[in-house]
FIDO-58184 format. One line per 2 residues: number of its first residue (from 0); their letters; for each residue y, z, x of C-alpha. Coordinates in Angstrom, 1 decimal, decimal comma. Layout:
BEGIN
NUM = a = Y Z X  ...
END
This chain:
BEGIN
0 = xx = 0,0 0,0 0,0  3,4 -1,0 1,4
2 = xx = 6,2 1,5 2,0  8,2 -0,1 -0,8
4 = xx = 5,4 0,0 -3,4  3,8 3,2 -2,4
6 = xx = 5,9 5,3 -4,8  8,1 4,8 -7,9
8 = xx = 11,5 3,3 -7,1  14,5 1,6 -8,7
10 = xx = 16,5 -1,3 -7,4  19,2 -3,8 -8,2
12 = xx = 19,0 -7,6 -8,4  22,1 -9,2 -6,8
14 = xx = 22,4 -12,3 -4,6  24,7 -11,9 -1,7
16 = xx = 26,9 -14,8 -3,0  27,8 -12,5 -6,0
18 = xx = 29,3 -9,8 -3,7  33,1 -9,3 -3,6
20 = xx = 35,2 -10,6 -0,8  38,1 -12,9 0,1
22 = xx = 36,1 -16,1 0,5  34,8 -18,5 -2,2
24 = xx = 31,5 -16,6 -2,4  30,0 -13,3 -1,2
26 = xx = 28,6 -13,0 2,3  26,5 -10,8 4,6
28 = xx = 29,7 -9,1 5,8  31,1 -5,6 5,3
30 = xx = 31,0 -5,9 1,5  27,2 -6,2 1,8
32 = xx = 27,2 -3,0 3,9  29,4 -1,3 1,3
34 = xx = 27,0 -2,4 -1,4  24,1 -0,8 0,4
36 = xx = 26,1 2,5 0,4  26,7 2,1 -3,3
38 = xx = 23,0 1,5 -3,9  22,3 4,8 -2,2
40 = xx = 24,9 6,6 -4,3  23,2 5,3 -7,4
42 = xx = 19,7 6,3 -6,3  18,6 2,7 -5,8
44 = xx = 16,2 2,2 -2,8  15,6 -1,5 -3,3
46 = xx = 18,0 -4,5 -3,1  16,5 -7,7 -4,5
48 = xx = 18,1 -11,1 -3,6  17,4 -14,7 -4,4
50 = xx = 16,3 -17,1 -1,6  18,7 -17,3 1,4
52 = xx = 18,4 -20,9 2,5  21,0 -23,7 2,5
54 = xx = 21,4 -25,0 -1,1  22,0 -28,3 -2,8
56 = xx = 25,4 -29,4 -4,1  25,0 -27,3 -7,2
58 = xx = 24,4 -24,1 -5,2  20,9 -23,4 -6,5
60 = xx = 19,0 -21,1 -4,2  15,8 -22,7 -5,5
62 = xx = 16,8 -26,2 -4,3  17,0 -25,8 -0,5
64 = xx = 17,5 -28,3 2,3  15,2 -26,1 4,4
66 = xx = 12,4 -23,7 3,7  13,2 -21,8 7,0
68 = xx = 16,9 -22,0 7,7  19,4 -19,4 6,6
70 = xx = 22,5 -20,5 4,6  25,5 -20,6 7,0
72 = xx = 27,7 -20,1 3,9  26,7 -16,5 4,0
74 = xx = 28,3 -15,9 7,4  31,3 -13,6 7,5
76 = xx = 33,6 -14,1 10,6  34,9 -10,5 10,3
78 = xx = 31,5 -9,0 10,4  30,4 -11,4 13,3
80 = xx = 33,4 -10,1 15,3  31,9 -6,6 15,1
82 = xx = 28,4 -7,5 16,6  27,7 -6,6 20,2
84 = xx = 25,6 -9,7 20,7  28,8 -11,9 20,5
86 = xx = 31,8 -12,0 22,8  34,9 -10,4 21,5
88 = xx = 37,1 -13,4 22,4  35,0 -15,9 20,5
90 = xx = 36,7 -18,1 17,8  35,0 -16,4 14,8
92 = xx = 37,3 -18,0 12,2  36,0 -21,4 13,2
94 = xx = 32,4 -20,6 12,1  32,8 -22,4 8,7
96 = xx = 35,4 -25,1 9,2  34,8 -26,0 12,9
98 = xx = 31,3 -24,8 13,9  31,4 -26,9 17,1
100 = xx = 34,5 -25,1 18,2  32,8 -21,7 17,4
102 = xx = 29,9 -22,6 19,6  32,1 -23,9 22,4
104 = xx = 34,0 -20,6 22,4  30,7 -18,7 22,6
106 = xx = 29,5 -20,8 25,5  32,8 -20,2 27,2
108 = xx = 33,2 -16,5 26,6  29,7 -15,1 26,4
110 = xx = 28,3 -12,8 29,0  25,2 -13,7 30,9
112 = xx = 23,2 -11,3 28,7  24,6 -12,8 25,5
114 = xx = 23,7 -16,3 26,7  20,2 -15,1 27,5
116 = xx = 19,8 -13,6 24,0  20,8 -16,9 22,4
118 = xx = 18,4 -18,8 24,7  15,6 -16,5 23,8
120 = xx = 16,3 -17,0 20,1  16,1 -20,8 20,6
122 = xx = 12,8 -20,6 22,5  11,2 -18,3 19,9
124 = xx = 12,3 -20,4 17,0  12,1 -23,9 18,5
126 = xx = 9,5 -25,1 16,0  11,9 -24,6 13,1
128 = xx = 15,2 -25,2 14,9  14,3 -28,7 16,2
130 = xx = 13,6 -30,4 12,9  16,4 -28,5 11,1
132 = xx = 19,0 -29,5 13,8  17,9 -33,2 13,7
134 = xx = 17,9 -33,3 10,0  21,5 -31,9 9,9
136 = xx = 22,7 -34,3 12,5  21,2 -37,3 10,6
138 = xx = 22,3 -36,1 7,2  25,9 -36,0 8,5
140 = xx = 25,6 -39,3 10,4  24,5 -41,1 7,2
142 = xx = 27,0 -39,5 4,8  24,4 -37,2 3,1
144 = xx = 22,1 -40,1 2,1  18,6 -38,8 1,5
146 = xx = 16,2 -39,1 4,4  14,2 -42,0 2,8
148 = xx = 17,3 -44,2 3,0  17,8 -43,7 6,8
150 = xx = 16,8 -46,4 9,2  13,0 -46,7 9,5
152 = xx = 12,7 -45,4 13,1  14,5 -42,2 12,0
154 = xx = 12,9 -42,0 8,7  9,5 -42,1 10,4
156 = xx = 10,6 -39,7 13,2  10,2 -42,0 16,2
158 = xx = 10,2 -39,7 19,2  12,3 -42,2 21,2
160 = xx = 14,9 -42,5 18,4  15,1 -38,7 17,9
162 = xx = 15,6 -38,1 21,6  18,4 -40,6 21,6
164 = xx = 20,1 -38,7 18,7  19,9 -35,4 20,6
166 = xx = 21,2 -37,0 23,8  24,2 -38,5 21,9
168 = xx = 25,1 -35,3 20,1  23,6 -32,5 22,3
170 = xx = 26,5 -30,1 21,9  26,6 -30,5 18,1
172 = xx = 22,9 -30,0 18,0  23,3 -26,7 19,9
174 = xx = 26,1 -25,7 17,5  23,7 -26,1 14,5
176 = xx = 21,1 -23,9 16,2  23,9 -21,4 17,1
178 = xx = 24,8 -21,0 13,4  21,2 -20,1 12,7
180 = xx = 21,5 -17,6 15,5  24,6 -16,1 13,8
182 = xx = 22,7 -16,0 10,5  19,8 -14,1 12,1
184 = xx = 22,2 -11,7 13,8  24,0 -11,1 10,5
186 = xx = 20,9 -10,7 8,4  19,0 -8,4 10,7
188 = xx = 22,1 -6,3 11,2  22,3 -5,8 7,4
190 = xx = 18,6 -5,1 7,2  18,8 -2,4 9,9
192 = xx = 21,7 -0,8 8,1  19,9 -0,8 4,8
194 = xx = 16,6 0,4 6,1  18,3 3,2 8,1
196 = xx = 19,7 4,4 4,8  16,4 4,2 3,0
198 = xx = 17,1 0,9 1,2  14,4 -1,8 1,3
200 = xx = 15,2 -5,6 1,0  13,2 -7,6 -1,6
202 = xx = 13,2 -11,4 -1,1  12,1 -14,4 -3,0
204 = xx = 9,9 -17,3 -1,8  10,4 -20,5 -3,8
206 = xx = 7,0 -22,2 -4,4  8,1 -25,8 -4,1
208 = xx = 10,5 -27,4 -1,6  13,1 -30,1 -2,3
210 = xx = 12,2 -33,8 -1,8  15,3 -34,3 0,4
212 = xx = 14,5 -31,4 2,7  13,7 -30,9 6,4
214 = xx = 10,0 -30,1 5,7  9,2 -33,1 3,6
216 = xx = 10,9 -35,4 6,2  9,3 -33,7 9,2
218 = xx = 5,7 -33,2 7,9  5,2 -35,7 5,1
220 = xx = 1,4 -35,6 5,4  1,6 -32,2 3,7
222 = xx = 3,0 -33,7 0,5  1,8 -36,3 -2,0
224 = xx = 4,1 -39,2 -1,2  4,2 -42,8 -0,2
226 = xx = 5,3 -44,0 3,2  8,7 -45,0 1,9
228 = xx = 9,3 -41,6 0,5  8,5 -42,4 -3,2
230 = xx = 6,7 -39,7 -5,1  3,7 -40,8 -7,1
232 = xx = 3,6 -37,4 -8,8  6,1 -34,5 -9,1
234 = xx = 6,1 -30,9 -10,1  7,2 -29,4 -13,4
236 = xx = 5,9 -27,1 -16,2  4,5 -28,2 -19,6
238 = xx = 6,2 -28,0 -23,0  6,4 -24,5 -24,5
240 = xx = 8,1 -22,6 -27,2  11,4 -22,8 -25,4
242 = xx = 11,4 -26,5 -24,4  9,4 -29,2 -26,3
244 = xx = 9,6 -31,6 -23,4  8,7 -29,0 -20,7
246 = xx = 10,7 -28,9 -17,5  10,7 -31,9 -15,1
248 = xx = 11,5 -30,3 -11,7  10,9 -33,4 -9,6
250 = xx = 9,7 -31,5 -6,4  7,0 -33,1 -4,3
252 = xx = 3,4 -31,9 -5,0  1,5 -30,4 -2,0
254 = xx = -1,3 -32,4 -0,4  -3,5 -29,4 -0,6
256 = xx = -6,4 -31,0 1,4  -4,1 -31,3 4,4
258 = xx = -3,0 -27,7 4,0  -6,6 -26,5 3,9
260 = xx = -7,5 -28,6 6,9  -4,7 -26,9 9,0
262 = xx = -5,8 -23,4 7,9  -2,6 -23,3 5,8
264 = xx = -0,6 -23,2 8,9  2,6 -24,3 7,2
266 = xx = 2,4 -21,5 4,6  1,6 -19,0 7,3
268 = xx = 4,7 -19,9 9,3  6,8 -19,7 6,2
270 = xx = 5,5 -16,3 5,2  5,6 -14,8 8,6
272 = xx = 9,3 -15,6 8,9  10,2 -14,3 5,4
274 = xx = 8,1 -11,1 6,0  10,3 -10,5 9,0
276 = xx = 13,4 -10,9 6,9  12,3 -8,8 4,0
278 = xx = 10,4 -5,5 3,3  8,9 -7,0 0,1
280 = xx = 8,6 -10,6 -1,0  8,2 -12,2 -4,5
282 = xx = 6,0 -15,3 -4,6  7,8 -17,5 -7,1
284 = xx = 5,8 -19,6 -9,6  2,6 -17,7 -8,6
286 = xx = 0,6 -19,4 -11,3  0,7 -22,7 -9,4
288 = xx = -1,5 -21,2 -6,7  -4,3 -21,3 -9,3
290 = xx = -3,3 -24,5 -11,2  -0,1 -26,5 -11,2
292 = xx = 1,4 -29,0 -13,7  1,5 -32,5 -12,2
294 = xx = 3,7 -35,2 -13,7  3,7 -38,9 -13,0
296 = xx = 6,6 -39,8 -10,6  8,2 -42,2 -13,0
298 = xx = 8,1 -39,9 -16,0  11,3 -39,0 -17,8
300 = xx = 10,0 -35,7 -19,2  7,2 -33,3 -18,3
302 = xx = 5,2 -33,9 -21,5  2,8 -36,4 -19,9
304 = xx = 1,6 -34,1 -17,1  -1,7 -32,5 -16,5
306 = xx = -3,1 -29,3 -14,9  -4,6 -29,6 -11,4
308 = xx = -6,4 -26,8 -9,5  -4,9 -25,3 -6,4
310 = xx = -6,7 -23,5 -3,5  -4,7 -20,3 -4,0
312 = xx = -7,7 -18,1 -3,4  -8,3 -19,7 0,0
314 = xx = -4,6 -19,5 0,9  -4,4 -15,8 0,0
316 = xx = -7,6 -15,1 1,8  -6,3 -16,8 4,9
318 = xx = -3,1 -14,8 4,7  -4,9 -11,5 4,4
320 = xx = -7,2 -12,4 7,3  -4,3 -13,3 9,6
322 = xx = -1,7 -10,8 8,5  -3,6 -8,0 6,8
324 = xx = -2,2 -6,4 3,6  1,2 -7,8 3,1
326 = xx = 3,9 -6,6 0,6  3,9 -9,4 -2,0
328 = xx = 4,8 -9,5 -5,7  3,4 -12,3 -7,9
330 = xx = 5,9 -13,9 -10,2  3,4 -14,3 -13,1
332 = xx = 5,8 -15,2 -15,9  5,3 -18,2 -18,3
334 = xx = 2,0 -19,6 -19,3  -0,4 -17,3 -17,6
336 = xx = -4,2 -17,7 -18,0  -7,1 -15,3 -17,4
338 = xx = -7,7 -17,3 -14,2  -4,2 -16,6 -12,9
340 = xx = -4,4 -12,9 -13,7  -7,8 -12,8 -12,0
342 = xx = -6,3 -14,3 -8,8  -3,4 -11,9 -8,9
344 = xx = -5,7 -8,9 -9,3  -8,3 -10,1 -6,8
346 = xx = -5,7 -9,6 -4,1  -4,1 -6,5 -5,7
348 = xx = -0,7 -8,1 -6,1  1,8 -6,5 -8,5
350 = xx = 3,0 -8,8 -11,2  6,3 -8,9 -13,2
352 = xx = 7,2 -7,7 -16,7  10,6 -8,5 -18,4
354 = xx = 11,8 -6,3 -21,2  13,7 -9,1 -22,9
356 = xx = 10,3 -10,8 -23,5  8,8 -7,7 -25,1
358 = xx = 9,8 -8,3 -28,7  8,0 -11,4 -30,0
360 = xx = 5,5 -9,4 -32,1  2,4 -10,9 -30,4
362 = xx = -0,4 -8,3 -30,2  -1,2 -9,0 -26,5
364 = xx = 2,3 -9,3 -25,1  2,2 -7,8 -21,6
366 = xx = 6,0 -7,1 -21,6  5,8 -4,5 -24,3
368 = xx = 6,6 -1,2 -22,5  3,4 0,6 -23,7
370 = xx = 1,3 -2,1 -22,0  3,0 -2,0 -18,6
372 = xx = 0,8 -1,4 -15,5  1,8 0,8 -12,6
374 = xx = 1,1 -2,2 -10,3  4,1 -4,2 -11,6
376 = xx = 7,8 -4,7 -11,3  9,8 -4,2 -14,5
378 = xx = 13,1 -6,0 -15,2  15,6 -5,8 -18,0
380 = xx = 16,1 -9,6 -17,3  16,0 -11,9 -14,3
382 = xx = 18,4 -14,5 -12,8  17,1 -17,0 -15,4
384 = xx = 17,8 -14,7 -18,4  21,0 -14,0 -20,3
386 = xx = 22,4 -10,6 -19,6  21,1 -7,8 -21,9
388 = xx = 24,4 -7,7 -23,8  24,3 -11,5 -24,3
390 = xx = 20,6 -11,5 -25,2  20,9 -8,7 -27,8
392 = xx = 23,9 -10,4 -29,4  21,9 -13,6 -29,9
394 = xx = 18,8 -12,1 -31,4  17,6 -13,2 -34,9
396 = xx = 17,1 -10,5 -37,5  13,3 -10,3 -37,1
398 = xx = 13,4 -9,8 -33,3  16,2 -7,3 -33,7
400 = xx = 14,1 -5,3 -36,1  11,3 -5,2 -33,5
402 = xx = 13,8 -4,0 -30,9  14,9 -1,2 -33,2
404 = xx = 11,4 -0,2 -33,9  10,7 0,1 -30,2
406 = xx = 13,9 1,6 -28,8  15,2 3,5 -31,8
408 = xx = 17,5 2,9 -34,8  20,8 2,6 -32,9
410 = xx = 20,1 1,4 -29,4  23,2 1,1 -27,2
412 = xx = 22,9 -2,0 -25,1  22,4 -2,4 -22,2
414 = xx = 21,7 1,3 -21,7  18,7 1,4 -24,0
416 = xx = 16,9 -1,4 -22,2  17,8 0,0 -18,8
418 = xx = 16,4 3,4 -19,9  13,2 1,7 -21,0
420 = xx = 12,9 0,0 -17,6  13,2 3,4 -15,8
422 = xx = 10,7 5,0 -18,2  8,2 2,2 -17,7
424 = xx = 4,9 3,0 -15,9  5,7 0,1 -13,6
426 = xx = 6,1 1,3 -10,0  9,4 -0,6 -9,3
428 = xx = 12,2 -1,0 -11,8  14,8 -3,7 -11,0
430 = xx = 18,1 -4,0 -12,9  20,4 -7,0 -12,5
432 = xx = 23,9 -6,0 -11,5  25,4 -7,7 -14,6
434 = xx = 23,4 -5,3 -16,8  24,5 -2,2 -14,8
436 = xx = 28,1 -3,4 -15,4  27,4 -4,0 -19,2
438 = xx = 28,6 -7,7 -19,0  28,0 -10,4 -21,6
440 = xx = 26,8 -14,0 -21,4  29,9 -15,0 -19,3
442 = xx = 28,2 -13,3 -16,4  24,9 -15,1 -16,6
444 = xx = 23,6 -16,3 -13,3  21,6 -19,4 -14,3
446 = xx = 20,7 -21,4 -17,4  17,3 -23,1 -16,7
448 = xx = 17,4 -26,8 -17,4  21,1 -27,2 -16,6
450 = xx = 22,8 -27,9 -13,2  26,5 -27,2 -13,9
452 = xx = 28,2 -23,8 -13,9  25,3 -21,8 -12,5
454 = xx = 25,0 -19,5 -9,4  28,8 -18,6 -9,5
456 = xx = 29,0 -15,1 -10,9  30,6 -12,4 -8,7
458 = xx = 31,7 -8,9 -9,3  34,7 -7,0 -8,0
460 = xx = 34,8 -3,5 -6,6  37,3 -2,6 -9,3
462 = xx = 34,5 -3,3 -11,8  32,5 -0,3 -10,5
464 = xx = 33,3 2,7 -12,7  32,1 5,7 -10,7
466 = xx = 30,1 6,8 -13,7  27,7 3,8 -13,3
468 = xx = 26,3 5,3 -10,1  26,2 8,8 -11,5
470 = xx = 24,2 7,6 -14,6  21,9 5,5 -12,4
472 = xx = 21,1 8,4 -10,1  20,4 10,7 -13,1
474 = xx = 18,0 8,1 -14,5  16,2 7,8 -11,1
476 = xx = 15,8 11,5 -10,8  14,5 11,9 -14,4
478 = xx = 12,0 9,1 -14,1  10,7 10,0 -10,7
480 = xx = 12,3 7,0 -9,0  14,7 8,9 -6,7
482 = xx = 13,3 9,2 -3,2  12,5 12,8 -2,4
484 = xx = 14,7 12,9 0,6  17,7 11,9 -1,5
486 = x = 17,2 14,7 -4,1
END
């Protein structure tokens, strides 16, 4: 049992981009450290984020240009200036607008020890930095055109052509690697700060990668695709109660036979890195490790797809053999079968329950509080849900009657659902920050199936009434979720 899941805890779901700060979005700077302090004051010992990689133009953390890279958008020049690993005279303000200048200033001002530390980072991470750096160089060279529109020698990764690219732009290539170094310095500084105060970091591993990503370009044999980059089949989910056409995601499908032949090496590399970054990791779309929905590449909806079996059992067995017991949570929401539950339980992975899903009246609904398991993470809602206030306001009369029957005749939202999460038998209770602030639908993080207006919500420090932390700490103590050393 991991240190995180070995006892009852409470945590908050907040992506770093939602933190306050002077820039266009939150960062890993001093506001992140201040948020850790606020978590401790509220009795929260877990901070859950969304994926940290570089995103698409719409800002979705689940549509990343790289499965390994950190998002440079999260860098805070003010925090970087406080790190001992970097020279005090470096041009920190250039990190975002002129990263090449930032790298040049580091190379000019760094001590011998600081240069050695950067060189050691590059050596250790060469396998991920080389393809990422090349991809970034070429993406910029061809005005953000997708990789399958690049010249053939670059599209097919000709060693001679790639060496020429690096030779022509060697310093820019190093500056790209340097920004990843800055991300690692920032992230692990935050992680040390949080862990030292008893706060664990809970991350999120997207199941699929984007078609126009480093990994698909660099290792195309691991994906079901044609030589010219066309996708004969793509990922999605089938029609359900919420969407009569299903969801057509368009991600490449894995060539599972190639992954098996390599001993799942690509997955192991991914997981090892994320388990260094986080104390606990959510496996997004876990059900696709048992069976996934495959849709023809030319389809316009997900209706015409079919289920295909995946070797999730072998993958998880390999993971366990190579890494031992690892702190993972299965995102087992949606259409979950007995086979998916059996896979989850065979590897003793906690699942997820969401209280907003608890009131459909179905007799076997696993989200009903009385049916929660200790080996689970309970949420009032997730990043894909409306806030509790917005959700409750939109309920039909029948669903509202079920809520009243479960939570009492006059439930005060969002407090009633937050109280139910804390009271749940589930070992870990996670509350989205929007619910702690009592916000409505205007603060929703994402609306699945849409691309505009998502991933933008931020709070301000002035939003934090001191009573919020007082109430949260009281709940944690009353429900056995307050660490003993904090009592």
